[in-house]
N, CA, C and O atoms as a Tripos MOL2 file, in Angstrom:
@<TRIPOS>MOLECULE
protein
  296   295    74     0     0
PROTEIN
NO_CHARGES

@<TRIPOS>ATOM
      1 N          23.0450   -2.9730   -2.2280 N.3       1 MET1
      2 CA         21.9940   -3.9110   -2.6380 C.3       1 MET1
      3 C          21.0400   -3.2010   -1.4910 C.2       1 MET1
      4 O          21.4690   -2.8430   -0.3940 O.2       1 MET1
      5 N          19.8120   -3.0740   -1.8880 N.am      2 LYS2
      6 CA         18.7270   -2.2880   -1.0360 C.3       2 LYS2
      7 C          18.0050   -3.2280   -0.1910 C.2       2 LYS2
      8 O          17.5950   -4.3130   -0.6040 O.2       2 LYS2
      9 N          17.8720   -2.8460    0.8650 N.am      3 LYS3
     10 CA         17.2430   -3.9530    2.0130 C.3       3 LYS3
     11 C          15.7480   -3.9320    2.1590 C.2       3 LYS3
     12 O          15.0120   -2.9490    2.2430 O.2       3 LYS3
     13 N          15.4460   -5.2050    2.1730 N.am      4 LYS4
     14 CA         13.9220   -5.5060    1.9140 C.3       4 LYS4
     15 C          13.2820   -5.3110    3.3250 C.2       4 LYS4
     16 O          13.9610   -5.6350    4.2990 O.2       4 LYS4
     17 N          12.1080   -4.8380    3.4980 N.am      5 ASN5
     18 CA         11.3260   -4.7640    4.7510 C.3       5 ASN5
     19 C          11.0510   -6.1420    4.9910 C.2       5 ASN5
     20 O          11.3880   -7.0440    4.2240 O.2       5 ASN5
     21 N          10.3530   -6.3170    6.2070 N.am      6 TYR6
     22 CA          9.9850   -7.7960    6.8430 C.3       6 TYR6
     23 C           8.7900   -8.3090    6.0040 C.2       6 TYR6
     24 O           8.8060   -9.4700    5.5940 O.2       6 TYR6
     25 N           7.7050   -7.4420    5.7220 N.am      7 LEU7
     26 CA          6.6910   -8.1200    4.8850 C.3       7 LEU7
     27 C           7.1990   -8.3630    3.5680 C.2       7 LEU7
     28 O           6.8310   -9.4160    3.0460 O.2       7 LEU7
     29 N           8.0190   -7.5630    2.8730 N.am      8 THR8
     30 CA          8.4270   -7.9480    1.5240 C.3       8 THR8
     31 C           9.1830   -9.2620    1.8310 C.2       8 THR8
     32 O           8.8920  -10.2070    1.0980 O.2       8 THR8
     33 N          10.1060   -9.4750    2.7950 N.am      9 TYR9
     34 CA         10.7320  -10.7940    2.9100 C.3       9 TYR9
     35 C           9.5830  -11.9040    3.3030 C.2       9 TYR9
     36 O           9.5730  -12.8810    2.5550 O.2       9 TYR9
     37 N           8.7910  -11.9010    4.1720 N.am     10 LEU10
     38 CA          7.6510  -12.7940    4.1950 C.3      10 LEU10
     39 C           6.8020  -13.1510    3.0700 C.2      10 LEU10
     40 O           6.2480  -14.2490    3.1140 O.2      10 LEU10
     41 N           6.5910  -12.2900    1.9330 N.am     11 ASN11
     42 CA          5.9560  -12.5470    0.8470 C.3      11 ASN11
     43 C           6.5660  -13.1080   -0.0100 C.2      11 ASN11
     44 O           6.0280  -13.8300   -0.8500 O.2      11 ASN11
     45 N           8.1570  -12.8030    0.0730 N.am     12 ASP12
     46 CA          8.9960  -13.5310   -0.9680 C.3      12 ASP12
     47 C           9.2060  -14.8600   -0.4250 C.2      12 ASP12
     48 O           9.2690  -15.7770   -1.2440 O.2      12 ASP12
     49 N           9.3310  -15.1410    0.8570 N.am     13 ASN13
     50 CA          9.8160  -16.8160    1.4440 C.3      13 ASN13
     51 C           9.0480  -17.3550    1.9020 C.2      13 ASN13
     52 O           8.6990  -18.3760    1.3100 O.2      13 ASN13
     53 N           8.4030  -17.0330    3.0850 N.am     14 TYR14
     54 CA          7.6030  -17.8000    3.7800 C.3      14 TYR14
     55 C           6.1690  -18.1170    3.6420 C.2      14 TYR14
     56 O           5.5810  -19.0530    4.1820 O.2      14 TYR14
     57 N           5.6300  -17.1410    2.7790 N.am     15 PHE15
     58 CA          4.1930  -17.6190    2.2150 C.3      15 PHE15
     59 C           4.4100  -18.5470    0.9870 C.2      15 PHE15
     60 O           3.6370  -19.4790    0.7680 O.2      15 PHE15
     61 N           5.3790  -18.3020    0.2640 N.am     16 TYR16
     62 CA          5.7090  -19.3160   -1.1130 C.3      16 TYR16
     63 C           5.9940  -20.6380   -0.6990 C.2      16 TYR16
     64 O           5.6380  -21.6600   -1.2860 O.2      16 TYR16
     65 N           6.7780  -20.5530    0.5390 N.am     17 GLU17
     66 CA          7.0330  -22.1080    1.0190 C.3      17 GLU17
     67 C           5.9640  -22.6720    1.5990 C.2      17 GLU17
     68 O           6.1570  -23.8800    1.7370 O.2      17 GLU17
     69 N           4.6970  -22.2440    2.0830 N.am     18 ILE18
     70 CA          3.9220  -22.8110    2.9750 C.3      18 ILE18
     71 C           2.8070  -23.2890    2.1130 C.2      18 ILE18
     72 O           1.9230  -24.0360    2.5320 O.2      18 ILE18
     73 N           2.8850  -22.7730    0.7220 N.am     19 GLY19
     74 CA          1.6930  -23.0840   -0.1050 C.3      19 GLY19
     75 C           0.7210  -22.1100   -0.7200 C.2      19 GLY19
     76 O          -0.0820  -22.4790   -1.5770 O.2      19 GLY19
     77 N           0.7970  -20.7480   -0.2450 N.am     20 PHE20
     78 CA          0.1740  -19.7740   -0.6270 C.3      20 PHE20
     79 C           0.8010  -19.3520   -1.8950 C.2      20 PHE20
     80 O           2.0120  -19.3200   -2.1140 O.2      20 PHE20
     81 N          -0.2700  -18.9890   -2.8130 N.am     21 GLU21
     82 CA         -0.0780  -18.2450   -4.1390 C.3      21 GLU21
     83 C           0.4410  -16.8190   -4.0030 C.2      21 GLU21
     84 O          -0.0270  -16.0770   -3.1390 O.2      21 GLU21
     85 N           1.3130  -16.4540   -4.7640 N.am     22 LYS22
     86 CA          1.5970  -14.9690   -4.6170 C.3      22 LYS22
     87 C           0.9340  -14.0360   -5.7860 C.2      22 LYS22
     88 O           1.1230  -14.0900   -7.0010 O.2      22 LYS22
     89 N           0.1120  -13.1800   -5.0410 N.am     23 LYS23
     90 CA         -0.5150  -12.1640   -6.0590 C.3      23 LYS23
     91 C          -0.1220  -10.9980   -5.7280 C.2      23 LYS23
     92 O           0.5220  -10.5940   -4.7600 O.2      23 LYS23
     93 N          -0.7640  -10.2670   -7.0110 N.am     24 GLU24
     94 CA         -0.2820   -8.8780   -7.0440 C.3      24 GLU24
     95 C          -0.8990   -7.9840   -5.8360 C.2      24 GLU24
     96 O          -1.8910   -8.4070   -5.2420 O.2      24 GLU24
     97 N          -0.3170   -6.7690   -5.4810 N.am     25 SER25
     98 CA         -0.9890   -6.2780   -4.2330 C.3      25 SER25
     99 C          -2.0060   -5.1280   -5.1360 C.2      25 SER25
    100 O          -1.7340   -4.6300   -6.2280 O.2      25 SER25
    101 N          -3.1760   -4.9130   -4.3440 N.am     26 LYS26
    102 CA         -4.2050   -3.9240   -4.9510 C.3      26 LYS26
    103 C          -3.7350   -2.5700   -4.1430 C.2      26 LYS26
    104 O          -4.3090   -1.5060   -4.3730 O.2      26 LYS26
    105 N          -2.8320   -2.6440   -3.3340 N.am     27 LEU27
    106 CA         -2.6070   -1.3300   -2.5160 C.3      27 LEU27
    107 C          -2.0050   -0.2700   -3.3520 C.2      27 LEU27
    108 O          -2.1820    0.9220   -3.0980 O.2      27 LEU27
    109 N          -1.0790   -0.8180   -4.6480 N.am     28 LYS28
    110 CA         -0.7390    0.3500   -5.2320 C.3      28 LYS28
    111 C          -1.7870    1.2510   -5.9310 C.2      28 LYS28
    112 O          -1.4690    2.3900   -6.2730 O.2      28 LYS28
    113 N          -3.1090    0.7330   -6.1620 N.am     29 ASP29
    114 CA         -3.7690    1.3550   -6.7100 C.3      29 ASP29
    115 C          -4.9790    2.0050   -5.7850 C.2      29 ASP29
    116 O          -5.9470    2.5930   -6.2660 O.2      29 ASP29
    117 N          -4.7900    1.8300   -4.6100 N.am     30 LEU30
    118 CA         -5.6840    2.4000   -3.5010 C.3      30 LEU30
    119 C          -5.4100    4.1080   -3.4320 C.2      30 LEU30
    120 O          -4.2370    4.4120   -3.2150 O.2      30 LEU30
    121 N          -6.1990    5.0250   -3.5640 N.am     31 LYS31
    122 CA         -6.0890    6.3170   -3.4310 C.3      31 LYS31
    123 C          -6.8240    6.7480   -2.0760 C.2      31 LYS31
    124 O          -8.0280    6.5690   -1.8930 O.2      31 LYS31
    125 N          -6.1380    7.2160   -1.3400 N.am     32 ILE32
    126 CA         -6.7900    7.9050   -0.1320 C.3      32 ILE32
    127 C          -7.3370    9.1300   -0.3900 C.2      32 ILE32
    128 O          -6.7770    9.9700   -1.0950 O.2      32 ILE32
    129 N          -8.5990    9.3110    0.2400 N.am     33 LYS33
    130 CA         -9.1790   10.6510    0.0010 C.3      33 LYS33
    131 C          -9.0110   11.5070    1.3580 C.2      33 LYS33
    132 O          -9.3700   11.1280    2.4730 O.2      33 LYS33
    133 N          -8.3940   12.7400    1.0460 N.am     34 LYS34
    134 CA         -8.0310   13.5990    2.1600 C.3      34 LYS34
    135 C          -9.4150   13.9790    2.8790 C.2      34 LYS34
    136 O         -10.4810   13.9800    2.2630 O.2      34 LYS34
    137 N          -9.2980   14.3080    4.2700 N.am     35 HIS35
    138 CA        -10.7380   14.6580    5.0940 C.3      35 HIS35
    139 C         -10.5550   16.2960    4.8060 C.2      35 HIS35
    140 O          -9.4960   16.8750    5.0460 O.2      35 HIS35
    141 N         -11.5140   16.8350    4.3630 N.am     36 ARG36
    142 CA        -11.6360   18.0580    4.0520 C.3      36 ARG36
    143 C         -12.3340   18.3640    5.4700 C.2      36 ARG36
    144 O         -13.0960   17.6360    6.1050 O.2      36 ARG36
    145 N         -11.7970   19.8110    5.8240 N.am     37 GLN37
    146 CA        -12.1840   20.7120    7.0150 C.3      37 GLN37
    147 C         -12.9700   21.7720    6.4550 C.2      37 GLN37
    148 O         -12.4680   22.6310    5.7300 O.2      37 GLN37
    149 N         -14.3070   21.7400    6.7930 N.am     38 TYR38
    150 CA        -15.0240   23.2160    6.2280 C.3      38 TYR38
    151 C         -15.0070   23.9560    7.4320 C.2      38 TYR38
    152 O         -15.9080   23.8660    8.2670 O.2      38 TYR38
    153 N         -13.8600   24.8010    7.5730 N.am     39 ARG39
    154 CA        -13.7160   26.0430    8.5430 C.3      39 ARG39
    155 C         -14.7950   26.8740    8.5260 C.2      39 ARG39
    156 O         -15.3470   27.0360    9.6140 O.2      39 ARG39
    157 N         -15.2960   27.5130    7.4680 N.am     40 SER40
    158 CA        -16.1170   28.6050    7.3400 C.3      40 SER40
    159 C         -17.7260   28.3490    7.4960 C.2      40 SER40
    160 O         -18.6460   29.0910    7.8420 O.2      40 SER40
    161 N         -17.6730   27.1000    7.1280 N.am     41 ASN41
    162 CA        -18.9190   26.7800    7.2700 C.3      41 ASN41
    163 C         -19.4870   25.9390    8.8650 C.2      41 ASN41
    164 O         -20.5500   25.3380    9.0200 O.2      41 ASN41
    165 N         -18.6200   26.1090    9.6720 N.am     42 GLN42
    166 CA        -18.8750   25.5090   10.9970 C.3      42 GLN42
    167 C         -19.4250   23.9310   10.8440 C.2      42 GLN42
    168 O         -20.5160   23.4680   11.1760 O.2      42 GLN42
    169 N         -18.3520   23.3220   10.2640 N.am     43 GLY43
    170 CA        -18.2070   21.9650   10.1290 C.3      43 GLY43
    171 C         -19.5240   21.4130    9.0090 C.2      43 GLY43
    172 O         -19.8090   20.2170    8.9420 O.2      43 GLY43
    173 N         -20.0860   22.2370    8.3590 N.am     44 ARG44
    174 CA        -21.0240   21.7200    7.5960 C.3      44 ARG44
    175 C         -20.7030   21.4700    6.1020 C.2      44 ARG44
    176 O         -20.0010   22.3400    5.5840 O.2      44 ARG44
    177 N         -21.1000   20.4120    5.2970 N.am     45 SER45
    178 CA        -20.7640   20.3100    4.0940 C.3      45 SER45
    179 C         -21.0650   21.0290    3.0720 C.2      45 SER45
    180 O         -22.0850   21.7060    3.2010 O.2      45 SER45
    181 N         -20.4010   21.1180    1.9070 N.am     46 PRO46
    182 CA        -21.1310   22.1970    1.0620 C.3      46 PRO46
    183 C         -22.4860   21.7820    0.6320 C.2      46 PRO46
    184 O         -23.3110   22.6950    0.5820 O.2      46 PRO46
    185 N         -22.9090   20.5270    0.2940 N.am     47 GLN47
    186 CA        -24.2290   20.1080    0.0230 C.3      47 GLN47
    187 C         -25.3360   20.7790    1.0010 C.2      47 GLN47
    188 O         -26.3280   21.3350    0.5300 O.2      47 GLN47
    189 N         -25.1000   20.6900    2.3750 N.am     48 ARG48
    190 CA        -25.9730   20.8760    3.4380 C.3      48 ARG48
    191 C         -26.0320   22.4290    3.2180 C.2      48 ARG48
    192 O         -27.1410   22.9290    3.0290 O.2      48 ARG48
    193 N         -25.0470   23.1310    3.2270 N.am     49 MET49
    194 CA        -24.9490   24.5560    2.9990 C.3      49 MET49
    195 C         -25.7700   24.9690    1.8870 C.2      49 MET49
    196 O         -26.4990   25.9350    2.1130 O.2      49 MET49
    197 N         -25.8160   24.4600    0.7470 N.am     50 ASN50
    198 CA        -26.2690   24.6510   -0.4610 C.3      50 ASN50
    199 C         -28.1760   24.5670   -0.0300 C.2      50 ASN50
    200 O         -28.9260   25.4820   -0.3690 O.2      50 ASN50
    201 N         -28.5600   23.6160    0.5560 N.am     51 LYS51
    202 CA        -29.9330   23.4540    1.0690 C.3      51 LYS51
    203 C         -30.0190   24.4260    1.9780 C.2      51 LYS51
    204 O         -30.9870   25.1020    1.6310 O.2      51 LYS51
    205 N         -29.5130   24.9160    3.0300 N.am     52 ALA52
    206 CA        -29.8150   25.8450    3.6760 C.3      52 ALA52
    207 C         -29.8910   27.2730    3.1790 C.2      52 ALA52
    208 O         -30.6180   28.1640    3.6180 O.2      52 ALA52
    209 N         -28.9360   27.3460    2.0980 N.am     53 TYR53
    210 CA        -29.3010   28.8980    1.4160 C.3      53 TYR53
    211 C         -30.4860   28.7200    0.5790 C.2      53 TYR53
    212 O         -31.1250   29.7670    0.4650 O.2      53 TYR53
    213 N         -30.9120   27.8480    0.0400 N.am     54 LYS54
    214 CA        -31.8760   27.6050   -0.7230 C.3      54 LYS54
    215 C         -33.1650   27.6980    0.1100 C.2      54 LYS54
    216 O         -34.1700   28.1500   -0.4380 O.2      54 LYS54
    217 N         -33.2030   27.3680    1.1870 N.am     55 LEU55
    218 CA        -34.4800   27.3370    2.1020 C.3      55 LEU55
    219 C         -34.5130   28.6970    2.3800 C.2      55 LEU55
    220 O         -35.5930   29.2600    2.1990 O.2      55 LEU55
    221 N         -33.3760   29.4850    2.8620 N.am     56 PHE56
    222 CA        -33.6170   30.7100    3.2790 C.3      56 PHE56
    223 C         -33.8260   31.8960    2.1530 C.2      56 PHE56
    224 O         -34.3640   32.9430    2.5120 O.2      56 PHE56
    225 N         -33.4640   31.7500    1.0000 N.am     57 GLY57
    226 CA        -33.7620   32.2370   -0.1400 C.3      57 GLY57
    227 C         -35.4890   32.2950   -0.4590 C.2      57 GLY57
    228 O         -36.1040   33.2690   -0.8920 O.2      57 GLY57
    229 N         -35.9460   31.1910   -0.1690 N.am     58 TRP58
    230 CA        -37.4300   30.5200   -0.1270 C.3      58 TRP58
    231 C         -38.3380   31.4310    1.1570 C.2      58 TRP58
    232 O         -39.4810   31.8790    1.0640 O.2      58 TRP58
    233 N         -37.5980   31.4930    2.0770 N.am     59 SER59
    234 CA        -38.3500   31.9760    3.0800 C.3      59 SER59
    235 C         -38.4950   33.4910    3.1690 C.2      59 SER59
    236 O         -39.4220   34.0710    3.7350 O.2      59 SER59
    237 N         -37.1500   34.2380    2.3460 N.am     60 ILE60
    238 CA        -37.2060   35.5980    2.2910 C.3      60 ILE60
    239 C         -38.3030   35.9750    1.1450 C.2      60 ILE60
    240 O         -39.0520   36.9530    1.1450 O.2      60 ILE60
    241 N         -38.2120   35.0560    0.2740 N.am     61 LEU61
    242 CA        -39.1410   35.2760   -0.8990 C.3      61 LEU61
    243 C         -40.6890   35.1950   -0.5010 C.2      61 LEU61
    244 O         -41.4980   35.9520   -1.0370 O.2      61 LEU61
    245 N         -41.0980   34.1930    0.5180 N.am     62 GLY62
    246 CA        -42.2500   34.2930    1.0390 C.3      62 GLY62
    247 C         -42.5280   35.3870    2.1350 C.2      62 GLY62
    248 O         -43.6810   35.7470    2.3750 O.2      62 GLY62
    249 N         -41.3130   35.9630    2.8670 N.am     63 LEU63
    250 CA        -41.6730   37.0590    3.5140 C.3      63 LEU63
    251 C         -42.3820   38.1420    2.7370 C.2      63 LEU63
    252 O         -43.4610   38.7090    2.9100 O.2      63 LEU63
    253 N         -41.3260   38.2580    1.7210 N.am     64 LEU64
    254 CA        -41.7370   39.5070    0.8040 C.3      64 LEU64
    255 C         -42.9270   39.5480    0.0090 C.2      64 LEU64
    256 O         -43.4080   40.6180   -0.3620 O.2      64 LEU64
    257 N         -43.4690   38.3330   -0.2940 N.am     65 ILE65
    258 CA        -44.9850   38.2840   -0.7780 C.3      65 ILE65
    259 C         -45.9290   38.4180    0.4460 C.2      65 ILE65
    260 O         -46.8190   39.2630    0.3500 O.2      65 ILE65
    261 N         -45.8670   37.8920    1.2660 N.am     66 THR66
    262 CA        -46.4950   38.1190    2.7390 C.3      66 THR66
    263 C         -46.7930   39.9260    3.0140 C.2      66 THR66
    264 O         -47.8400   40.5290    3.2490 O.2      66 THR66
    265 N         -45.6450   40.3150    2.8900 N.am     67 ILE67
    266 CA        -45.4740   42.0760    3.1800 C.3      67 ILE67
    267 C         -46.1840   42.7820    2.1630 C.2      67 ILE67
    268 O         -46.9270   43.7270    2.4320 O.2      67 ILE67
    269 N         -45.9320   42.2510    0.6980 N.am     68 ILE68
    270 CA        -46.6520   42.9410   -0.3320 C.3      68 ILE68
    271 C         -48.1390   42.8830   -0.2200 C.2      68 ILE68
    272 O         -48.8310   43.8490   -0.5400 O.2      68 ILE68
    273 N         -48.8070   41.3930    0.3800 N.am     69 ILE69
    274 CA        -50.0670   41.3750    0.2160 C.3      69 ILE69
    275 C         -50.7490   42.3520    1.4060 C.2      69 ILE69
    276 O         -51.8100   42.9570    1.2510 O.2      69 ILE69
    277 N         -49.9610   42.3820    2.5730 N.am     70 MET70
    278 CA        -50.4310   43.0070    3.7080 C.3      70 MET70
    279 C         -50.4210   44.6750    3.1150 C.2      70 MET70
    280 O         -51.3410   45.4490    3.3790 O.2      70 MET70
    281 N         -49.4970   44.9730    2.4700 N.am     71 ILE71
    282 CA        -49.5020   46.4630    1.9430 C.3      71 ILE71
    283 C         -50.9080   46.6360    1.2510 C.2      71 ILE71
    284 O         -51.7250   47.4740    1.6300 O.2      71 ILE71
    285 N         -51.1110   45.7850    0.2250 N.am     72 PHE72
    286 CA        -52.2170   45.9460   -0.7970 C.3      72 PHE72
    287 C         -53.5660   45.7410    0.0810 C.2      72 PHE72
    288 O         -54.5490   46.4160   -0.2270 O.2      72 PHE72
    289 N         -53.6260   45.0370    0.9170 N.am     73 LYS73
    290 CA        -54.8760   44.9040    1.6770 C.3      73 LYS73
    291 C         -55.4290   45.9680    2.5320 C.2      73 LYS73
    292 O         -56.5290   46.0500    3.0790 O.2      73 LYS73
    293 N         -54.4060   46.7760    2.5240 N.am     74 LYS74
    294 CA        -55.1660   47.9660    3.5900 C.3      74 LYS74
    295 C         -55.9000   49.1830    2.8820 C.2      74 LYS74
    296 O         -56.4520   50.0500    3.5600 O.2      74 LYS74
@<TRIPOS>BOND
     1     1     2 1
     2     2     3 1
     3     3     4 2
     4     3     5 am
     5     5     6 1
     6     6     7 1
     7     7     8 2
     8     7     9 am
     9     9    10 1
    10    10    11 1
    11    11    12 2
    12    11    13 am
    13    13    14 1
    14    14    15 1
    15    15    16 2
    16    15    17 am
    17    17    18 1
    18    18    19 1
    19    19    20 2
    20    19    21 am
    21    21    22 1
    22    22    23 1
    23    23    24 2
    24    23    25 am
    25    25    26 1
    26    26    27 1
    27    27    28 2
    28    27    29 am
    29    29    30 1
    30    30    31 1
    31    31    32 2
    32    31    33 am
    33    33    34 1
    34    34    35 1
    35    35    36 2
    36    35    37 am
    37    37    38 1
    38    38    39 1
    39    39    40 2
    40    39    41 am
    41    41    42 1
    42    42    43 1
    43    43    44 2
    44    43    45 am
    45    45    46 1
    46    46    47 1
    47    47    48 2
    48    47    49 am
    49    49    50 1
    50    50    51 1
    51    51    52 2
    52    51    53 am
    53    53    54 1
    54    54    55 1
    55    55    56 2
    56    55    57 am
    57    57    58 1
    58    58    59 1
    59    59    60 2
    60    59    61 am
    61    61    62 1
    62    62    63 1
    63    63    64 2
    64    63    65 am
    65    65    66 1
    66    66    67 1
    67    67    68 2
    68    67    69 am
    69    69    70 1
    70    70    71 1
    71    71    72 2
    72    71    73 am
    73    73    74 1
    74    74    75 1
    75    75    76 2
    76    75    77 am
    77    77    78 1
    78    78    79 1
    79    79    80 2
    80    79    81 am
    81    81    82 1
    82    82    83 1
    83    83    84 2
    84    83    85 am
    85    85    86 1
    86    86    87 1
    87    87    88 2
    88    87    89 am
    89    89    90 1
    90    90    91 1
    91    91    92 2
    92    91    93 am
    93    93    94 1
    94    94    95 1
    95    95    96 2
    96    95    97 am
    97    97    98 1
    98    98    99 1
    99    99   100 2
   100    99   101 am
   101   101   102 1
   102   102   103 1
   103   103   104 2
   104   103   105 am
   105   105   106 1
   106   106   107 1
   107   107   108 2
   108   107   109 am
   109   109   110 1
   110   110   111 1
   111   111   112 2
   112   111   113 am
   113   113   114 1
   114   114   115 1
   115   115   116 2
   116   115   117 am
   117   117   118 1
   118   118   119 1
   119   119   120 2
   120   119   121 am
   121   121   122 1
   122   122   123 1
   123   123   124 2
   124   123   125 am
   125   125   126 1
   126   126   127 1
   127   127   128 2
   128   127   129 am
   129   129   130 1
   130   130   131 1
   131   131   132 2
   132   131   133 am
   133   133   134 1
   134   134   135 1
   135   135   136 2
   136   135   137 am
   137   137   138 1
   138   138   139 1
   139   139   140 2
   140   139   141 am
   141   141   142 1
   142   142   143 1
   143   143   144 2
   144   143   145 am
   145   145   146 1
   146   146   147 1
   147   147   148 2
   148   147   149 am
   149   149   150 1
   150   150   151 1
   151   151   152 2
   152   151   153 am
   153   153   154 1
   154   154   155 1
   155   155   156 2
   156   155   157 am
   157   157   158 1
   158   158   159 1
   159   159   160 2
   160   159   161 am
   161   161   162 1
   162   162   163 1
   163   163   164 2
   164   163   165 am
   165   165   166 1
   166   166   167 1
   167   167   168 2
   168   167   169 am
   169   169   170 1
   170   170   171 1
   171   171   172 2
   172   171   173 am
   173   173   174 1
   174   174   175 1
   175   175   176 2
   176   175   177 am
   177   177   178 1
   178   178   179 1
   179   179   180 2
   180   179   181 am
   181   181   182 1
   182   182   183 1
   183   183   184 2
   184   183   185 am
   185   185   186 1
   186   186   187 1
   187   187   188 2
   188   187   189 am
   189   189   190 1
   190   190   191 1
   191   191   192 2
   192   191   193 am
   193   193   194 1
   194   194   195 1
   195   195   196 2
   196   195   197 am
   197   197   198 1
   198   198   199 1
   199   199   200 2
   200   199   201 am
   201   201   202 1
   202   202   203 1
   203   203   204 2
   204   203   205 am
   205   205   206 1
   206   206   207 1
   207   207   208 2
   208   207   209 am
   209   209   210 1
   210   210   211 1
   211   211   212 2
   212   211   213 am
   213   213   214 1
   214   214   215 1
   215   215   216 2
   216   215   217 am
   217   217   218 1
   218   218   219 1
   219   219   220 2
   220   219   221 am
   221   221   222 1
   222   222   223 1
   223   223   224 2
   224   223   225 am
   225   225   226 1
   226   226   227 1
   227   227   228 2
   228   227   229 am
   229   229   230 1
   230   230   231 1
   231   231   232 2
   232   231   233 am
   233   233   234 1
   234   234   235 1
   235   235   236 2
   236   235   237 am
   237   237   238 1
   238   238   239 1
   239   239   240 2
   240   239   241 am
   241   241   242 1
   242   242   243 1
   243   243   244 2
   244   243   245 am
   245   245   246 1
   246   246   247 1
   247   247   248 2
   248   247   249 am
   249   249   250 1
   250   250   251 1
   251   251   252 2
   252   251   253 am
   253   253   254 1
   254   254   255 1
   255   255   256 2
   256   255   257 am
   257   257   258 1
   258   258   259 1
   259   259   260 2
   260   259   261 am
   261   261   262 1
   262   262   263 1
   263   263   264 2
   264   263   265 am
   265   265   266 1
   266   266   267 1
   267   267   268 2
   268   267   269 am
   269   269   270 1
   270   270   271 1
   271   271   272 2
   272   271   273 am
   273   273   274 1
   274   274   275 1
   275   275   276 2
   276   275   277 am
   277   277   278 1
   278   278   279 1
   279   279   280 2
   280   279   281 am
   281   281   282 1
   282   282   283 1
   283   283   284 2
   284   283   285 am
   285   285   286 1
   286   286   287 1
   287   287   288 2
   288   287   289 am
   289   289   290 1
   290   290   291 1
   291   291   292 2
   292   291   293 am
   293   293   294 1
   294   294   295 1
   295   295   296 2
@<TRIPOS>SUBSTRUCTURE
     1 MET1         2 RESIDUE 1 A MET
     2 LYS2         6 RESIDUE 1 A LYS
     3 LYS3        10 RESIDUE 1 A LYS
     4 LYS4        14 RESIDUE 1 A LYS
     5 ASN5        18 RESIDUE 1 A ASN
     6 TYR6        22 RESIDUE 1 A TYR
     7 LEU7        26 RESIDUE 1 A LEU
     8 THR8        30 RESIDUE 1 A THR
     9 TYR9        34 RESIDUE 1 A TYR
    10 LEU10       38 RESIDUE 1 A LEU
    11 ASN11       42 RESIDUE 1 A ASN
    12 ASP12       46 RESIDUE 1 A ASP
    13 ASN13       50 RESIDUE 1 A ASN
    14 TYR14       54 RESIDUE 1 A TYR
    15 PHE15       58 RESIDUE 1 A PHE
    16 TYR16       62 RESIDUE 1 A TYR
    17 GLU17       66 RESIDUE 1 A GLU
    18 ILE18       70 RESIDUE 1 A ILE
    19 GLY19       74 RESIDUE 1 A GLY
    20 PHE20       78 RESIDUE 1 A PHE
    21 GLU21       82 RESIDUE 1 A GLU
    22 LYS22       86 RESIDUE 1 A LYS
    23 LYS23       90 RESIDUE 1 A LYS
    24 GLU24       94 RESIDUE 1 A GLU
    25 SER25       98 RESIDUE 1 A SER
    26 LYS26      102 RESIDUE 1 A LYS
    27 LEU27      106 RESIDUE 1 A LEU
    28 LYS28      110 RESIDUE 1 A LYS
    29 ASP29      114 RESIDUE 1 A ASP
    30 LEU30      118 RESIDUE 1 A LEU
    31 LYS31      122 RESIDUE 1 A LYS
    32 ILE32      126 RESIDUE 1 A ILE
    33 LYS33      130 RESIDUE 1 A LYS
    34 LYS34      134 RESIDUE 1 A LYS
    35 HIS35      138 RESIDUE 1 A HIS
    36 ARG36      142 RESIDUE 1 A ARG
    37 GLN37      146 RESIDUE 1 A GLN
    38 TYR38      150 RESIDUE 1 A TYR
    39 ARG39      154 RESIDUE 1 A ARG
    40 SER40      158 RESIDUE 1 A SER
    41 ASN41      162 RESIDUE 1 A ASN
    42 GLN42      166 RESIDUE 1 A GLN
    43 GLY43      170 RESIDUE 1 A GLY
    44 ARG44      174 RESIDUE 1 A ARG
    45 SER45      178 RESIDUE 1 A SER
    46 PRO46      182 RESIDUE 1 A PRO
    47 GLN47      186 RESIDUE 1 A GLN
    48 ARG48      190 RESIDUE 1 A ARG
    49 MET49      194 RESIDUE 1 A MET
    50 ASN50      198 RESIDUE 1 A ASN
    51 LYS51      202 RESIDUE 1 A LYS
    52 ALA52      206 RESIDUE 1 A ALA
    53 TYR53      210 RESIDUE 1 A TYR
    54 LYS54      214 RESIDUE 1 A LYS
    55 LEU55      218 RESIDUE 1 A LEU
    56 PHE56      222 RESIDUE 1 A PHE
    57 GLY57      226 RESIDUE 1 A GLY
    58 TRP58      230 RESIDUE 1 A TRP
    59 SER59      234 RESIDUE 1 A SER
    60 ILE60      238 RESIDUE 1 A ILE
    61 LEU61      242 RESIDUE 1 A LEU
    62 GLY62      246 RESIDUE 1 A GLY
    63 LEU63      250 RESIDUE 1 A LEU
    64 LEU64      254 RESIDUE 1 A LEU
    65 ILE65      258 RESIDUE 1 A ILE
    66 THR66      262 RESIDUE 1 A THR
    67 ILE67      266 RESIDUE 1 A ILE
    68 ILE68      270 RESIDUE 1 A ILE
    69 ILE69      274 RESIDUE 1 A ILE
    70 MET70      278 RESIDUE 1 A MET
    71 ILE71      282 RESIDUE 1 A ILE
    72 PHE72      286 RESIDUE 1 A PHE
    73 LYS73      290 RESIDUE 1 A LYS
    74 LYS74      294 RESIDUE 1 A LYS
């Protein structure tokens, strides 16, 4: 016979005797999300890195437009 742990014993016996209703546990439906480590991005999330890359792209584009305008102004 399988030995019950202490909390199962309490749930089956003690709480029932003092008038508590026995309810189905919601712990079986609980999913724990693993914490992801972003090693290559120095702790930044992918969303934050995506914003940084977009900003970098726009700044390079602005720099190229500025250089082209300076060349044509001469």
